[in-house]
N, C-alpha and C positions, 0 to 999 in steps of 0.2 A: 495443456495448452494454456490455462488460463494462468498458471502458476508463471509460466513463460511471457504472458503478456505482462501482467504485473511486474516480475522481476526486470525484465528487459528495459519498460516505462521507466523504472525506477531507476536504473543504473543509468539510461540515458540521459535522466534528467539532473541526477545528483553528479554524475562524472564529465558528462560531455555538454549538454545545453547551459546549465549553472555557469563551469568555468568559462564558456565562450562569450559568457555575456560582459565579463571583464573587459572586452573588446570594444564596448561601447563606452565613451568616454562622459558622454552626457548622462550624470546621474539619471534622471527624470526620464530620459527616454530608457536608458537601462530596465527600468521600474516598468515602464509602459509594455517593453518588448516580453518582460517576465510575464507580468500580468496577462497579456495575448495567449500566450504560451501556454498558461496554465489553466485558461480555457478551452483549450484542446488535451493536453495532458491529464487532466484530472478526470475526466469522463472514460477516456482509454484505461487511465490506472486503475478506477475503481470497476468498471466492466471487465478487466483481468481476476480482479478479487473476488468478484461476484462470480463468474464463470466457473471459478477453481471450486468454490464454496460448493455452489449446485452439482457440478460435476460428482462433487466428494460425499453429498449427501444422496445422490442417487444410487453410487457404488455402495453405500453403508444401509441404504436400505433393502438391494438386494443381498448383500451380506447378511444381513440380520434375517431375511428369508433363509436362505442356506445353513445358517449355521444353529438357529433355530434356538433355545433354550442355550445353548453353550454359548451365546452370543456375547452375554455381559461378562461371563468367565473369562473368557480369551481375550474380550478387547476392552475391559473397565479400564485399566492403569494406561495402558499406549493410547488410546482413544480419548482418555480424560487429558491428558498431556497435550495431545494437538487441538483438540475441542478450545483449550486454556489459550495455546497461541495463535489459534486462530481467531479469537475474540480480541485479544490484544491488537492482531494486523488490523483487525476490522475498525477496532478504538482509535487508534493513530492514525490509520487512512480517513476516517472522519473529521479529526480535528485538523488534518491538517488538510484536507479538501473543502470542508463545508466550514471551518473557523478561520484558520490564517490564511488560506490560499484566497477564498472569498472574501475577506476582509482587506488583501492586500490587493486584489483588484480593484475593488470599490475605493482603495485610496488612490491608488494609480490613475485612475481616470475621475478623479474629482468628486465622484459621488459621497464619501463624506470624508473627513479632513484627517489630515495625517501628513507630515513634512516629510521631505527626504529619509530622513534618521528614522524613521518608525516604519518608512516603507524598505529599509536597506534591513532593519532588524528583523522584521516579517519573514524577509526574504532569506535572511540566513537561518532564521527558525525553522522556515519550511522546507531548505536542503537538509539540515540536522534531523529533521524529524522523516525527511523520507530516509537516509541513511540506518537511523534506528530501525526503521520497520522494514529496510534491507535484510538487516539482521535478523528480525523476528521471522520473515517468508523464508530465510534459510534454517532457522531452527524448527518452523512448522513442519518445512519439506523433508528434516530429520527424522521428526516424528513419524511422519508420514511413509517413510521407509520402514522404521520400526513398525510400525503397523502392519505394512506387508510382508515380514518376518514373521511375525507373529501368526498370521493367519493362512501362511504356507504360500504366497504369491511370489 
C-alpha cells in the first residue's frame, strides 16, 4: 500500500501535475500554484514512503523470528541491497521535500528572495528529482521481489 501511494503520487506529480502547469501563462502564478500543490503532495508522498518502510520492518521482524539463526545466511545479500536502495529513496525524498520543495514554496510566497528564474530552476530540479526517485523505488521493489524468492513466498 505504501509503495502504491508513494509511486502513484510521484507519477501524478512528475507526469500529470507538473506538465499541466504549463497551461498557466503567468510564470509567477504557475510557481505559486506549484508551491501550494507541494504543500499537499509532499506529505502524502512521504507518508507512503514511511508506511512502506514500517510495514517492511514489521515483516522483517516476524521473518527474523521465524528463520532464527538462518536469517542472516539466507537474507544478507538481497536484504542488504534492498536496504541500500531504501536509504537512497529516503535521502532523495528528503532532499526533494525538505530542501528543494520548502525553498521553492518560500520563494513563491515571498518569504525568502528568489526571482522567477530561480523558482523555475527549483521546479525543474524537483521534477527531475522525483523522476529519479521513481526509478529508485522501482529498483527497491525489484529487490523486494528477489527477497520474496529467497524466503519462498
